[in-house]
VEXMIDO-408075 format. One record per residue: x, y, z of N, C-alpha, C in turn. Coordinates in steps of 0.1 Angstrom, whole numbers, plus 5000, padded with zeros to 4 digits. Example, Ala and Ser with C-alpha at 12.3 -4.5 7.8 and 13.67 -1.06 7.14 Angstrom:
<pts>
513249435078512349555078513249675078512849785071513749895071512950005079
</pts>
This chain:
<pts>
506361124524507761134523508261064510509461114503509961044492510360904494510960874505511160734507509860634508508860694513507660604514507160594500507160704492506660694478507460594470508760594472509660504464509360364469509260324481508860204486507660154480506560234481505360184475505360164460506060254453506160234439506860094437507960064445508659944443507859814447507059824457506259714461504959714453504459814447503159794439503459774425504559814419504659794404506059724401507159774407508459714402508659574406508259544420508559404424507659304417506359334415505759224409506159194393506659304387507159304374508459224374509159254384510559184384510459034387509558994396509258864399508758794386507758854380507258794367508458784355509358884355510358864346511358754349511658744361512558644366511958504364510658484367509958354365509958334351509658424343509758404328510958354322511958404328513358364324513658214328513158184341513358054346512657964339511357994335510557904325511257874312511657974307512357974294513657874295514457894305515557814308515157674310514157654317513757494320513357434308512457504299511957454287513057414276513957514275514957504266515957394269516057384282517057264286516557134284515257124287514556994285514356964269514257054261514057034247515457024239516457094244517657084236518757014242518956994256520056934260520456794256519356704254519656574249519956584234519356664227519856674212521256714211521556814219523056854220523956734222523656664233524456544236524556444225523456414219523556324206524356374197524256504192525056564182526656564185526956584198528256574203528756444201528056334206528556194205528656154190527756204181527756164167529056234161529356344165530656414160531856344165531956304175533156224180533156084173532056034171532055904163532555924150532256034142532556064129534056094129534656164139536056174140536856044141536355954150536955834150536955744138535855754131535755684118536755744108536755884108537755954099539155904102539655884114540855834117541155694114540055614115540255474112540555464096539855544088539955544074541155604069541755694076543055754073543955744083544655634084545555594093546855674095547155754084548155834083548155964093546855984097546656094106546556044120546856124130546556104144545656204151545256174162544256254169544656404169545956434172546456564173546356634160546656584150546556634136545156674132544356584136542856604133542256724141542756734153542256834162542656974156544056984151544457094146543657144134543357044126542657064114541257114117540557064127539257104132539357244136540457284143540657414148540757514136541657474126541657564114540257584108539357494107538157494102537257594110537357594124536557674134537057814132538357834130538857984129538258044116538357954105537858004092536258034094535557954101534157984102533858104109534558124120534358244128534658374119535558374111536058494100534958484090533958404088532958414080533358324068534358254067534658164055533958034058533157984047532357864047533457744045533357644053534457534051533957464037532757474035532257384022532757464010532957383999533457453987534757463986535257573979536657593976536957753975537957793970538357943970537458003959536657943950535858003941534558043946534358013959532958053966532858203966531558253965531458403965531958473976532158593975532758663987531658703996532158694010531058744020531158894020532058954012532159114014531959184001531259103991530859183980529859283983529259363974528659473978527259443983526659333977525259283983525359233996526459154000526659094012526959204022527759304018528159414027526959494030526059524020524859594024523959524034523859384032523159294041523759314055525059294056525759314069525559444075525559554067525259694073523859694079522859634072521559634077521459554089522259444091522059374104522659454114523659544112524259624123523359724128522859804118522059924124520659874129520159744125519059694132519259624144520459594149520959524160520659374159520359324148520059174145521459104149522459124142523759064146523658904145523558854133523458694132524658624139525858694139527058634144527758544134527358534121527958434113529058514105529158644106530058724099530258854106531558884108531959004115533259054109533559174111534859234105536059164112537159124104538259064109539559144111539459264103540559354104540359464116541359504120541259604130540659734126540859764113540159894109538759864106538259734101536959704100536259704113536659664123536259664137536059804142536959894140536860024145535760094137535760074125534660154117533460084120533159954124531859904127531459964140532259994150531860054162531260174159532060274153531460414150530260424141530260314130529060294122527860264130527960174140526760134148526360234157527360324162526960444171526060524165526360554152525460654143524360584136524460454133523360404125522360344135522560294145521460234153520460364158520860464163520060584165519160624152519860624142519360664129518260574124518460444127517360334124516160354133516460384145515260404155514460514150515260634146514360744143513560724130514360654121513760624108512460544110512460434118511460354121510360414128510560504136509560564144508860674135509560744127508860834118508060774107508560654102507860574094506560514097506660474112505460414116504560534120504960644124504060764127503460804114504160824104503560874091502460764086502560634087501560534085500360554093500660574106499560584114498660714113499360814108498560934104497460914094497660814084496560794075495460714082495560674094494660604101493960684112494260804113493660894125492160904123491460874112490060874111489360794120490160694124489560594134489260654147489960764150489660824162488160894164487760914152486361004151485360894147485560764147484660674142483360664150483360704163482060694170481160794166481560894158480560994153480060954140480460854135479960794122478960684122478160674110477260564110477760434112476960334116477460194119478060144106477560164095478160104082479560164081479760284083481060334081482060284090481660254102482460184112482760054108481859974103482259844098483159854087482959944077483859944066485359984070485360094080486660114084487359994092486559924100487159814106487559714097486859684086487359574077488459634069488559754066489659804059491059794067490859824080492059804089492459654090491459564091491759424092492359374080491959434068492459394054493959444053494159564057495559614059496359534066495959484078496859414087497159274079496059214073496059094068497059094056497059194048497959204035499359224041499559314050500859324056501459214062500659124068501259004073501558904062500758904051500958814040502358864032502559004031503859044024504959044032504759054046506059054055506458924062505358844065505558724074505258594066504558594054504258474048504958454034504858554026505458534013506958534013507758624020509158604022509658474027509158414039509558284042509258174030508158184023508058104011509158114001509558243998510658253989512058213994512258244007513558204013513658044014512457974017512357834017512657784004512157843992512357783979513957803974514357923976515757953974516857883982516657873996517657824004517457674006516257614001516057474003515657424017514957544024514357504038513057464037512457424047510957394048510457534051509157534050508357674053508457694068508457594077508657624091510057674093511057634086512457704089512557844082511757864071511757994066510958094075509958044080509058144090509958164103510558054108511458064118512558174117513258164105514258274102513758404100512358424095511758554094511458604107510958534116510658574129511858614138512858534138514058554145514758684141514658704128515258824120514458944125513058954123512359074125512259104140512458994148512359024163513759064166514759084158516259124161516859034170516458914171517158814179518258774172518158724160519358694151520358594157519958464158520758364163521958334153521658344141522658304131522658164126521758074132521757934127521157934113520258024110519758034096520058174090520758184079521058324073521058294058520258394052520158374037521458394029521558334018522658364009524058314013524058214021525358174027525758044023525057964014525257834009526157843997527357793997528257793986527857723975527057623978526657523965525457583957524957693961523857763954524357893945523757923936524058033927522958143930523258253938522258343941522358453932521258523930521458653921522058753930522758853923523658953929522959033939521559063937520859163946520059063957520358943958519458873968519558903981520858923986521058974000520659124003520859193992520459333993518859343995518159263987516759263989516359204002517059124007516759074020516959184031517959264029518159364039517059474038516559504025515459594024514159534030514059414029512859344035512959354051514159334056514359354071513859484075514259594068513959734071512359754070511859714060510359734057509559654068510159534071509459444081509459504095510559574098510659644112509759754112509659834101508859944101507259904100507059794095505659734095505259704109506159624116506059584130505759714139506659814137506359934146505060004144504359974133503060024130501959924135502259794134501259694137501059674152502259684159502159664173501159764182501159884177500159974184498759954179498559914165497259894160496559764164497359664167496759534170495759544182496159604193495159634204493959704200494259814192493159894187492059824179492559734171491759654163490859564172491459494180490759414189489759474198490059604202489159684209487959724201488259764189487059804179486259684176486859564175485959454170485159414183485559424196484659394207483659494208484059614205482959714206481859694197482259674184481259664173480359544176481059434180480159314184479259344195479559414206478659454216477559524211477859624201476759704196475759624187476259534179475459454171474559374179474959334193474059264201473259344209473359474208472359564216472859574230474059544234474359554249474759684253474659724265475059854272476359834276477259924270478759934275478860024289479459964297479760044310480460154308481460134299482460244299481960354289480960344282480460434272479760544279479460664271478760764277477260734276476460854273475060834272474760784258473560734256473060684243473160774232473560724220473760814208472460824202472460884189471260904181470360794177471060684177470360554173469960474184469860524197469660454208470560374214471860364207472760274213473760364221474460284230475560384238476660424229477160534235478260614227479560544230480360514219481660444223482660534228483460494236484460564243485660584231486160704231487260734221488460684226489060594217490460554220491460594208492460674213493360724203494260614196494760654184495660554178496960514186497460614192498560584199498460494211497160464215497060384227497460244226
</pts>
């Protein structure tokens, strides 16, 4: 009966996944609370101490006036205006910064440090995202598919000599290694140098960005004390698009690479694979064919 099939599906697959999902969220909440709550309390206390020191040094101000000034600063920050510096700071809406913002919209990163403040800008952002997000998904899917088509020869590697298998495996590993360097290693080094971050902070920014989490605690090109080249943020937006496309290719290929490595290792040791067919021409078991899309 349909009801019985639904119950069995819920109990056999959905319920365990739901429990694992909830447990994972509870684990994350517990760890983040243990790691961050005390630091937040210390920062809050330090901020209150600094406000009291400010009032002691400037007796002409009272607590109410200071709170009003802090509110003005917070409103400026929400609108994307950096309180540091003065009116000569670079605009957040020049073409390079606007291009970077458009990239964060269609990729759903949404750092949160900048948003349209005008009603017309907010309305345009809604419709721009409605069209841009599906377009971005289609573009990344087609780009990842096109790159995978160049690697379809791996599907026929069980019919090739052992040396060809090893060369193909090394070529795939080299491709993934170079991609990791170009996408996840070199850019954080550049960002760290330009922004004055540590490499760990640069790598953290790269991961949070390419995973489309986008907290907004680290954003490139926002320090008013630094003089960036005009295309700096535009190049960062292009890096984001390329990085997302590379990840759409790597995520399906990583399990394939691990599977091929394990098969090749077992063959070199002369073990019999239970999942393989009959022995090949060289007396070793035939490898099971695993498609690229697996």
